N, C-alpha and C positions, 0 to 999 in steps of 0.2 A: 271638435267643435267646442267653442267657449260659450258658456251660458252668459247671457246679459244680466247685469245686476239691475234689479228693479229700481226705477227712478225714485220711488218712495223711500227706499232704504238710503239712497244717497242723500236725499233731502233731509231725512231724519238725522243722519250723521252730521251734516253741515249745521243743522239747527242746534244740535247738542254742543258742537264745538263753539258756535257763536255764543250760546248761553254761558258756557264755561268762561269764555273770555270776558264777556260784558258783566258777569256777575261776580268777578273776582273783586274782593274788597280793596278799596283804595287804602293807601297808607302802609303798604308793605315796604316802602322805600325809606331810606335814612340818608340824611346829608349832614355834613359837618360845617360849622362856622368856627373859625379861629378867633379866640379872644386874646389878643396880644397886648403888649404894653402900649395903651392908648389907641387901639384900633380894632375894628372887626374886619375879618377877611373871609369872604369878600364883603364889600360895603353894600352891594345890591345883589339880590338873588331871587329867582322865580322857582317855586316848587309846586308840586301838585297837592291838592287837598288830601289830608291824611298822612302826609310825610312827617316823619319824626326828625326833628332837628337836634343835633348834639352840639352844644356849645362847649368847646374845648379850650380851657385856659392854658396859655403858654406865656412864660415870663414870670416876673416876680411881683408885679404891682397888683393891688387889690382892684377888682372890677365886679360888676353885676350886669344883668340883662333886665331891662325894664321897658314895658310897652308904654309909649306916649300917645299913640293913635292906632286905631284899627278895630276890627270886629271882635266880638266876644268879650269876655271878662278880662280881669286883671292878669298881667304876666309880670312877675317879679321873682328874680332869683336871689339867692343869698349873695352877699358880698364876700368874695374870697380872693386870695392870691395863690391858692393851692393849684398846682399844675394838674392837668388831666381833664377828662370830661366831667364837668361840674354841674351841668344843667341840661336837661332834655325836655323838649316840649313837642307834642304832636299837634300840628296845626290842622284843625278840622273844618274851619270856616274859610270861605273864599274872601279875598280882599287884600288890601295893602296894610301891612303892619309896619309901624315905625318904632324901632327899638333903639335904646341908648344905654350907656353906662351912666348912672347918675353921678358918679365920682368925676367922670370926664365927659360931660354932655356935649361940649362943643367939638370934641375930637372923635368920640366914639358914637357913630350913628350907623344904623343898619336899616335898609329898606327891604323888607321881605314881602314879595308878592305871592299870594297863594291863589292858584287857579283851579 
């Protein structure tokens, strides 16, 4: 004969699992934006609050990442032409960020939505 597991034990376990899932800190994810010769790829992206964005330079022209609109304070990277991940930023506030390269502002635009 099997013993029945008390309902209270099952509810306690379900509650603990729910707490573990809902209390996990946001921001453990990372995404990459390509900074190429006169473009961001992708040009539009939606991420979750707390996501770390790695801006990876590819190509030989100098570029930067500068916020023109959006929540929070100033976002400005150094201007560089060095390949590799040259700038990282964790986006903690919800909203829409408009980012450009100030050297190529009409060509290099990025709309980043943080939800």
